C-alpha positions, 0 to 999 in steps of 0.5 A: 200095918201087918194084919194077920187072920189066924188060919187054923182050919176053922173059918170063913176067913176069906169073907173076913179077908175080902172085908179088909181088902174093901177097907184097903188092907191086905190080911195075911192068912197064916198059922206060923207063930212067927208071922202071928207075933210080928202082926200089928193086929190079929183076927181070930176067926171060927165057924164050925164046931168048938171041940174040932176047932180047939183040937185044930188049935191044939195040933198047931200049938196055936192054943199056947201062943194066942193068950200071950199075944200083946197086940190087938186081937179080935175073936169073931164068932166061934173065935170069941167063944174059944177065948172064953174059960169053956163052952157046952159045945162038945164039953170043950175047955176054952183059952181062958182069955175072957172069964166067962163060960159059953152055953147053949141056947134053950130048946124053946128057941129057934136054934141056930139064931140066924139073921139080924139082931141088934147090940146095945149097952155098947161100951168100947172104942170098938163101937166108936160111931155105932149107935145103940141098937144096931143090927148085926148078922149072927149065926150061932147056937151058943152064947157068952154068959155076961161077966165083967168084960161084957161090951155089948148085949143082945136079947135072943130068949135071954140077954147075953154078952154079944161082944167082950174085951179084956185088955188087948183082946176083943171078942164079937159074936156077930159077924162084922164082915157080914153086917154091912156099913156098921160091921165095916166100921167096926173092922175100921175101929179095931184097926185104929185101936 
């Protein structure tokens, strides 16, 4: 299986690469459109600030490519948020794959949300073998609002979409690569989609 992690300069890509290595797969880091198109499965990671990350995608031309991909794509953290219509972070227009917007958590909360929290209302083969209220590791100041594409929810001052799915696109706000055995199971499920 050819597994590509999109390398556009915004990412915790090494920890994702190691997570797949533990599952027995070598993931290639690439921003080459031909390599991305030839992949069986694609990971779209992201850590950092949305407008800067979007500029890096635009500069590399990958912003045009991603929404057209036909193979399974998994957006992680900022990667998921950039697949939405827009984000309040840096007033950034997203890639528009998921029909929802990303908002900032209220100042009444400790921001960023950092640490373990549960996911619930699980609806997708992505969560095969994962039980309701399983703990996942999160680090974020912005959240995706619920929409028809919500496949998991989390509470942090507000109930928000912690996972989304539209056709071949999946997005998770949490970090499966840092979420112990349950996170590993989610990555395994993604590879089996």
